[in-house]
C-alpha positions in Angstrom: -48.2 -31.9 18.5 -48.0 -35.6 18.3 -45.9 -38.0 16.1 -48.1 -40.9 17.0 -50.0 -41.8 13.8 -52.8 -44.0 12.8 -52.6 -45.3 9.2 -56.3 -45.1 8.8 -55.9 -41.3 9.3 -53.9 -40.8 6.1 -56.9 -39.9 3.9 -58.0 -37.4 6.5 -54.8 -35.2 6.3 -55.7 -31.8 5.2 -52.3 -30.7 4.0 -49.4 -32.5 2.4 -45.8 -31.4 2.5 -42.9 -32.6 0.5 -39.6 -32.6 2.5 -36.4 -33.6 0.6 -33.4 -35.0 2.5 -30.1 -34.0 0.9 -26.4 -34.9 1.6 -23.5 -37.1 0.8 -23.8 -40.9 0.5 -23.7 -42.7 3.8 -24.4 -39.9 6.2 -27.5 -41.5 7.5 -30.3 -39.9 5.4 -32.2 -43.1 5.1 -31.8 -44.0 8.8 -33.0 -40.7 9.8 -36.3 -41.0 7.7 -36.8 -44.6 8.9 -36.3 -43.4 12.5 -38.9 -40.7 12.2 -41.3 -42.6 10.0 -41.1 -46.2 11.4 -39.6 -45.5 14.9 -36.8 -47.9 14.2 -33.1 -48.0 13.3 -32.2 -50.6 10.7 -29.1 -52.8 11.4 -28.7 -53.2 7.7 -30.2 -51.4 4.8 -29.8 -50.9 1.0 -28.1 -48.0 -0.7 -30.6 -45.6 -2.0 -30.7 -46.0 -5.8 -32.7 -43.1 -7.3 -35.2 -41.8 -4.9 -36.9 -43.3 -1.9 -40.2 -42.0 -0.5 -41.8 -42.4 2.9 -44.5 -40.5 4.7 -45.7 -39.7 8.1 -49.1 -38.5 9.5 -48.8 -36.2 12.3 -51.1 -33.9 14.3 -50.4 -30.2 14.8 -52.8 -28.1 16.9 -55.5 -30.7 16.3 -55.0 -30.8 12.5 -53.6 -33.8 10.7 -51.0 -33.1 8.1 -48.9 -35.5 6.0 -45.2 -35.2 5.7 -43.7 -36.8 2.6 -39.9 -37.6 2.9 -37.9 -37.8 -0.2 -34.5 -39.5 0.3 -32.3 -39.4 -2.7 -29.0 -41.1 -3.5 -25.9 -39.1 -2.6 -23.8 -40.5 -5.5 -23.6 -38.1 -8.4 -24.2 -40.9 -11.1 -27.6 -41.6 -9.5 -28.6 -38.0 -9.2 -27.9 -36.6 -12.6 -31.3 -37.3 -14.3 -33.3 -37.1 -11.0 -32.5 -33.6 -9.7 -35.0 -31.5 -11.6 -38.0 -33.8 -10.5 -36.7 -34.1 -7.0 -36.9 -30.5 -6.2 -40.4 -30.0 -8.0 -43.0 -28.7 -5.5 -40.7 -29.0 -2.5 -41.8 -27.4 0.8 -38.8 -27.9 3.1 -35.2 -29.1 2.8 -33.1 -31.1 5.2 -29.3 -31.0 4.7 -27.5 -34.0 6.4 -23.8 -34.5 7.2 -21.9 -37.0 9.1 -20.1 -35.5 12.2 -17.4 -38.1 11.9 -16.6 -37.4 8.1 -15.4 -33.8 7.5 -15.7 -34.1 3.9 -19.6 -34.5 4.2 -19.7 -31.3 6.2 -17.6 -29.4 3.6 -19.8 -30.6 0.8 -22.8 -28.9 2.4 -22.1 -25.7 0.3 -22.4 -28.0 -2.8 -25.8 -29.2 -1.7 -26.9 -25.8 -1.0 -25.7 -24.5 -4.3 -27.8 -27.4 -5.9 -30.7 -26.3 -3.9 -30.4 -22.6 -5.0 -30.1 -23.5 -8.7 -33.2 -25.7 -8.7 -35.6 -23.7 -6.4 -37.1 -20.3 -7.1 -35.3 -17.8 -4.8 -38.5 -16.0 -4.2 -40.1 -19.0 -2.4 -39.8 -19.1 1.3 -38.6 -22.8 1.8 -37.7 -23.8 5.3 -34.3 -25.3 5.6 -32.4 -27.1 8.4 -29.1 -28.7 8.8 -28.6 -31.9 10.8 -25.3 -33.2 11.9 -25.9 -37.0 12.2 -24.0 -39.8 14.1 -23.2 -37.8 17.3 -23.2 -41.0 19.3 -19.7 -41.7 17.7 -17.9 -39.2 20.0 -14.3 -40.6 19.5 -14.6 -40.4 15.8 -15.8 -36.9 15.6 -14.3 -34.7 12.9 -16.7 -31.7 13.0 -17.0 -29.8 16.2 -20.3 -28.2 17.3 -18.8 -24.8 17.3 -17.5 -25.1 13.7 -20.8 -26.5 12.6 -22.8 -23.6 14.2 -20.6 -21.0 12.6 -21.0 -22.4 9.1 -24.8 -22.8 9.6 -25.1 -19.3 11.0 -23.2 -18.0 7.8 -25.7 -20.0 5.6 -28.6 -18.6 7.8 -29.8 -22.1 8.5 -30.9 -23.7 11.7 -28.5 -26.6 12.9 -29.4 -29.7 14.9 -27.0 -32.4 15.9 -28.3 -35.9 16.7 -27.9 -39.6 16.0 -30.5 -41.7 14.2 -29.1 -44.8 15.9 -29.0 -43.9 19.5 -32.2 -44.6 21.6 -31.2 -41.7 23.8 -31.7 -39.4 20.8 -35.2 -40.6 19.7 -36.9 -37.6 21.3 -34.6 -35.1 19.9 -35.0 -36.6 16.3 -38.8 -36.3 16.9 -38.3 -32.7 18.1 -36.5 -31.7 15.0 -39.3 -32.7 12.8 -42.0 -31.6 15.3 -40.6 -28.1 14.8 -40.4 -28.4 11.0 -44.0 -29.7 10.9 -45.3 -26.8 12.9 -43.6 -24.3 10.5 -45.0 -26.2 7.5 -48.4 -26.3 8.9 -48.9 -22.7 7.9 -48.0 -23.3 4.3 -51.2 -23.9 2.3 -49.7 -25.6 -0.9 -50.5 -29.3 -1.5 -47.9 -31.4 -3.3 -49.1 -32.7 -6.6 -47.0 -35.5 -8.2 -46.7 -36.1 -12.0 -49.1 -38.7 -13.2 -46.4 -40.9 -14.6 -45.2 -41.8 -11.2 -46.2 -45.1 -9.6 -45.8 -46.6 -6.2 -43.6 -49.4 -5.3 -45.0 -51.1 -2.2 -42.0 -52.7 -0.5 -38.4 -53.0 -0.6 -36.3 -55.9 0.7 -33.7 -55.2 3.3 -30.5 -57.2 3.6 -31.6 -58.4 7.0 -34.6 -60.2 5.4 -37.2 -58.0 6.6 -39.6 -56.1 4.3 -40.1 -52.4 5.1 -43.4 -51.0 3.9 -42.4 -48.1 1.8 -43.7 -45.7 -0.9 -40.6 -45.6 -3.2 -41.3 -44.2 -6.6 -40.5 -46.1 -9.8 -38.5 -43.8 -11.8 -37.7 -46.3 -14.7 -39.7 -44.2 -17.1 -37.3 -41.4 -16.8 -34.3 -41.2 -19.2 -31.2 -43.0 -18.1 -32.6 -43.8 -14.6 -33.9 -47.3 -15.2 -30.7 -49.1 -14.6 -30.1 -47.2 -11.4 -33.5 -48.0 -10.0 -33.1 -51.6 -10.8 -29.6 -52.2 -9.4 -29.9 -52.5 -5.7 -26.7 -52.9 -3.8 -26.5 -54.6 -0.4 -24.5 -52.7 2.1 -24.1 -52.2 5.8 -26.3 -49.4 7.2 -25.2 -45.9 7.4 -23.9 -46.3 11.0 -26.0 -43.7 12.9 
C-alpha cells in the first residue's frame, strides 16, 4: 500500500470511507490529520470550530481508495448540534488522547459512550485509539502499560505516536495504512447530505493557506455562530 497520492487520481477512487477523529480539545486531532493528509506539522493552527474535513487518496493492493477525515471540535459547546450528522455514514473511528494530559485519557470513556449512542451496535465499525504527543517524554502523565490495559478492556487497538516528531512520520503512516487496509474490504460508499457545501481554504495564523475541504454547517440550527467565529491559538503541540 502507498500513501503517495496524485490529486488527479481523486476521481478514480473506487471506494470512499469516512473516518471520524474524536477526542478532547487540544489533543492533536487536527495535527494528526494534517500530518497524514499534507505530510506536514503546522507550527500554528486554528481551533476547530464545527467540523473540518480533509481527504487522502491511497492505493491498497493496486486499488485507489479515498479516506475522508472528519475532525470535530472537542469543546462541548461546538459539538451539541453537530453530533448526529458527524456520526452519519461513518466507516471508522479514531479516538485521540494526549499522553501528557491524564484528563484527556480518562475522557476516552465519554467519547466511546458518545460513539455507542450514535452508531448502530450491529455495524462492525473499526476503531483505534491513538495516544499523541509521545515526543514530550518529561511531561508524560499516561504510561504505555496503563493505556494498553484500558484499550484492552475497551477491545480497541492502541497506538502511541507524535504528530509533531519527524521520527514518527512512518509510524503515523503505518497507523492509517493498517486502517485503510481494513476499510478496503468495506463496500459502502459515503453519501453526504445535499445541503452540505465545500469551503475551499482556511487561513492559518502563520499566514499560510491550507487547501481544505471543510464543510459549511451554517445551515444547521445553532451552528452558524460556531462556524464563523475562528479563534487563533497556538498549535496542539504534537
